[in-house]
C-alpha positions as CSV (number, residue, x, y, z in Angstrom):
1,M,37.3,-29.1,-19.9
2,T,35.5,-28.8,-17.0
3,V,32.8,-26.5,-15.9
4,S,32.7,-25.2,-12.5
5,V,29.2,-25.3,-10.9
6,L,28.3,-22.6,-8.1
7,H,27.4,-24.6,-5.3
8,L,25.3,-22.5,-2.4
9,P,25.4,-23.3,0.9
10,E,22.9,-25.9,2.4
11,W,21.0,-23.1,4.4
12,V,20.4,-21.2,1.2
13,G,17.7,-23.0,-0.4
14,P,15.4,-23.6,2.4
15,V,15.7,-19.8,3.4
16,V,14.9,-18.6,-0.1
17,D,12.1,-21.1,-0.8
18,Y,10.8,-19.8,2.7
19,M,10.8,-16.4,2.0
20,F,10.0,-16.5,-2.0
21,H,7.0,-19.0,-1.4
22,T,5.5,-17.7,1.9
23,G,6.9,-14.5,2.7
24,L,6.9,-12.5,-0.7
25,V,3.8,-13.8,-1.6
26,L,2.0,-12.5,1.4
27,T,3.7,-9.2,1.0
28,L,2.2,-8.9,-2.4
29,R,-1.2,-10.0,-1.4
30,I,-1.4,-7.5,1.5
31,A,-0.1,-4.8,-0.8
32,V,-2.6,-5.8,-3.8
33,F,-5.8,-5.7,-1.3
34,A,-4.3,-2.6,0.2
35,V,-3.6,-0.5,-2.9
36,L,-6.9,-1.7,-4.6
37,G,-9.1,-1.2,-1.6
38,S,-7.3,2.3,-1.1
39,A,-8.0,3.4,-4.6
40,V,-11.8,2.3,-4.8
41,V,-12.7,4.0,-1.2
42,G,-10.1,6.9,-1.6
43,I,-11.5,8.1,-5.4
44,V,-14.7,7.8,-4.1
45,L,-14.2,9.7,-0.7
46,G,-12.3,12.4,-2.4
47,T,-14.9,12.6,-5.3
48,L,-17.4,13.6,-2.9
49,L,-15.3,15.6,-0.8
50,T,-15.7,18.3,-3.8
51,I,-19.4,18.5,-3.4
52,Q,-21.0,21.5,-1.6
53,R,-23.0,19.6,1.0
54,R,-21.0,20.4,4.5
55,P,-22.3,17.3,6.3
56,V,-20.7,15.0,4.2
57,R,-17.6,17.2,3.7
58,A,-17.2,17.2,7.1
59,A,-17.6,13.2,7.7
60,I,-15.2,12.7,5.0
61,R,-12.8,15.1,6.4
62,L,-13.0,13.3,9.9
63,Y,-12.1,10.0,8.0
64,I,-9.1,11.5,6.6
65,E,-8.0,13.1,9.5
66,I,-8.2,10.2,11.7
67,W,-6.8,7.4,9.3
68,R,-4.3,9.9,8.0
69,G,-3.2,11.3,11.5
70,L,-2.6,7.7,13.2
71,P,0.4,6.0,12.7
72,I,-0.3,2.7,10.7
73,I,0.7,0.5,13.4
74,V,-1.4,1.8,16.0
75,T,-4.5,1.3,13.6
76,I,-3.4,-2.4,12.8
77,F,-3.3,-2.9,16.6
78,L,-6.8,-1.5,16.9
79,L,-8.1,-3.7,14.6
80,Y,-6.1,-7.0,15.9
81,F,-6.3,-6.3,19.3
82,A,-8.9,-4.0,20.3
83,L,-11.8,-5.0,18.1
84,P,-12.2,-8.7,19.7
85,S,-13.4,-7.0,22.7
86,L,-16.3,-5.7,20.9
87,N,-16.3,-9.6,19.6
88,I,-15.5,-8.5,16.2
89,R,-12.1,-10.7,15.2
90,L,-9.7,-10.2,12.4
91,N,-6.9,-12.9,11.6
92,A,-3.6,-11.5,11.1
93,F,-3.4,-10.9,7.2
94,N,-6.9,-9.1,7.4
95,A,-6.0,-6.8,10.1
96,A,-2.6,-5.7,8.0
97,A,-4.6,-5.5,4.9
98,I,-7.5,-3.6,6.2
99,G,-5.4,-1.2,8.4
100,L,-3.1,-0.2,5.5
101,T,-6.3,0.3,3.2
102,L,-7.7,2.8,5.9
103,W,-4.4,5.1,5.8
104,G,-3.9,4.3,2.1
105,S,-7.7,5.6,1.2
106,A,-7.4,8.6,3.3
107,Q,-4.0,9.5,1.4
108,I,-5.9,8.7,-2.0
109,A,-9.1,10.8,-1.0
110,E,-7.0,14.0,-0.8
111,A,-4.9,13.5,-3.6
112,T,-8.4,12.7,-5.5
113,R,-9.7,16.3,-4.2
114,G,-6.6,18.1,-5.2
115,A,-6.6,16.3,-8.8
116,I,-10.2,17.1,-9.3
117,Q,-9.9,20.7,-7.8
118,S,-6.9,21.5,-10.2
119,V,-9.0,20.7,-13.1
120,P,-9.9,24.5,-14.7
121,R,-13.0,25.9,-13.8
122,E,-13.8,26.3,-17.5
123,Q,-14.2,22.6,-17.8
124,H,-16.5,22.5,-15.2
125,E,-18.7,25.1,-16.9
126,A,-18.3,23.6,-20.1
127,A,-19.9,20.2,-18.7
128,A,-22.4,22.1,-17.3
129,A,-23.3,24.1,-20.5
130,L,-23.6,20.6,-22.5
131,G,-26.3,19.8,-20.1
132,F,-24.3,17.2,-17.8
133,G,-25.2,16.8,-14.1
134,W,-22.9,16.3,-11.3
135,F,-22.3,12.8,-11.8
136,G,-21.9,13.1,-15.8
137,S,-19.7,16.2,-15.7
138,M,-17.6,14.1,-12.9
139,A,-17.5,10.6,-15.2
140,N,-17.2,12.4,-18.7
141,V,-15.1,15.7,-18.4
142,I,-13.7,16.2,-15.0
143,F,-12.3,13.0,-13.6
144,P,-10.6,11.5,-16.7
145,Q,-8.6,14.9,-16.7
146,A,-8.0,14.4,-12.9
147,L,-7.0,10.8,-13.2
148,R,-3.7,11.7,-15.2
149,R,-3.0,14.0,-12.1
150,L,-3.6,11.1,-9.9
151,L,-1.7,8.6,-11.2
152,P,1.7,9.4,-9.9
153,P,0.0,9.4,-6.2
154,L,-1.3,5.9,-6.9
155,V,2.2,4.8,-7.7
156,G,3.6,6.1,-4.7
157,L,1.0,4.5,-2.7
158,L,1.7,1.3,-3.9
159,V,5.5,1.8,-3.0
160,N,4.6,2.8,0.4
161,V,2.0,0.2,1.0
162,I,4.9,-2.5,-0.1
163,Q,7.2,-0.9,2.5
164,N,4.9,-0.6,5.2
165,T,3.9,-4.4,4.9
166,T,6.6,-5.0,7.3
167,L,4.5,-3.9,10.2
168,A,2.3,-6.7,9.6
169,A,5.1,-8.7,11.2
170,L,4.6,-7.1,14.5
171,I,1.2,-9.3,14.5
172,G,2.7,-12.4,13.1
173,V,2.1,-12.3,9.3
174,A,4.7,-14.1,7.8
175,E,5.6,-11.5,5.1
176,V,9.4,-10.8,3.8
177,L,10.8,-9.3,7.0
178,Q,9.1,-11.9,9.2
179,S,9.9,-14.7,7.1
180,G,13.5,-13.3,7.2
181,Q,13.5,-13.0,11.2
182,R,12.1,-16.6,11.7
183,S,14.5,-18.1,8.9
184,V,17.3,-16.3,11.4
185,E,16.1,-17.7,14.5
186,R,15.9,-21.4,13.2
187,L,19.6,-21.2,11.6
188,Q,20.7,-19.8,15.3
189,L,18.9,-22.9,16.9
190,T,20.8,-25.1,14.6
191,P,24.1,-26.7,14.6
192,P,26.7,-24.9,14.2
193,G,24.1,-22.0,15.3
194,D,25.4,-19.6,12.7
195,S,22.2,-17.3,12.2
196,H,23.6,-15.9,8.6
197,A,21.7,-12.8,9.7
198,F,23.7,-10.1,7.6
199,E,23.0,-12.1,4.6
200,I,19.3,-12.6,5.3
201,Y,18.2,-9.3,6.2
202,G,20.8,-7.9,3.3
203,G,18.1,-10.5,1.1
204,V,15.2,-8.5,2.5
205,M,16.9,-5.2,2.1
206,L,17.7,-6.4,-1.7
207,T,14.2,-7.8,-2.3
208,F,12.2,-4.2,-1.2
209,F,15.0,-2.4,-3.3
210,V,14.0,-4.4,-6.4
211,I,10.4,-4.0,-5.9
212,S,10.3,-0.3,-4.8
213,F,13.0,1.2,-6.9
214,P,11.6,0.8,-10.4
215,L,8.2,1.7,-9.2
216,T,9.5,5.1,-7.4
217,R,11.2,5.7,-10.9
218,L,7.8,5.3,-12.5
219,A,6.1,7.4,-10.3
220,S,8.7,10.3,-11.0
221,Y,8.2,9.6,-14.8
222,L,4.6,9.8,-14.7
223,E,4.9,13.1,-12.8
224,R,7.1,14.6,-15.1
225,R,4.9,13.4,-17.9
226,L,1.4,13.9,-17.0
227,A,1.8,17.3,-14.6
């Protein structure tokens, strides 16, 4: 009895190896950096946005409106192409990761403010009655409750950041999309000149779907469970 073995075309192995070991790794590195940075900065700013100090709130509001209002690609271009004129140079990876962090932190700051303000006022009053100051109230009473409401937006941010890592291709980062594009160009120049663009870009699409779909379902599940 003969067992047939699936033989893939010779071009598939190098393309898959490059896209996964280079492209996917860089995509996930940018996403992890941006999500962690966005969460830390955004939660701090969103919490400070609830205090009764107008100058602090005005400065944070300006930060949010700037980075949330600008297209992400404009932010990345400012970091990568404009900062060198001020003698500040970022490599392509850092420019993409920081650009996504600025945008993501503005989103999380607004979500954090809403989550904290959604906690019933009675909880704030109860914390004050127990003798907690502002920091103690936030750390022990308010923020643990707000965090439940904040988890779905955090998961949603992760999905958006992963998808927007494709913008890094425009400044030369070899993430998943860029690695696919380079593979298409290389195959186009290799005899017999078949780029296999449909298969490669289909693989890029499938990669992002496999990553994003479970996360979007998780965000929906958390929103139903924790709302």
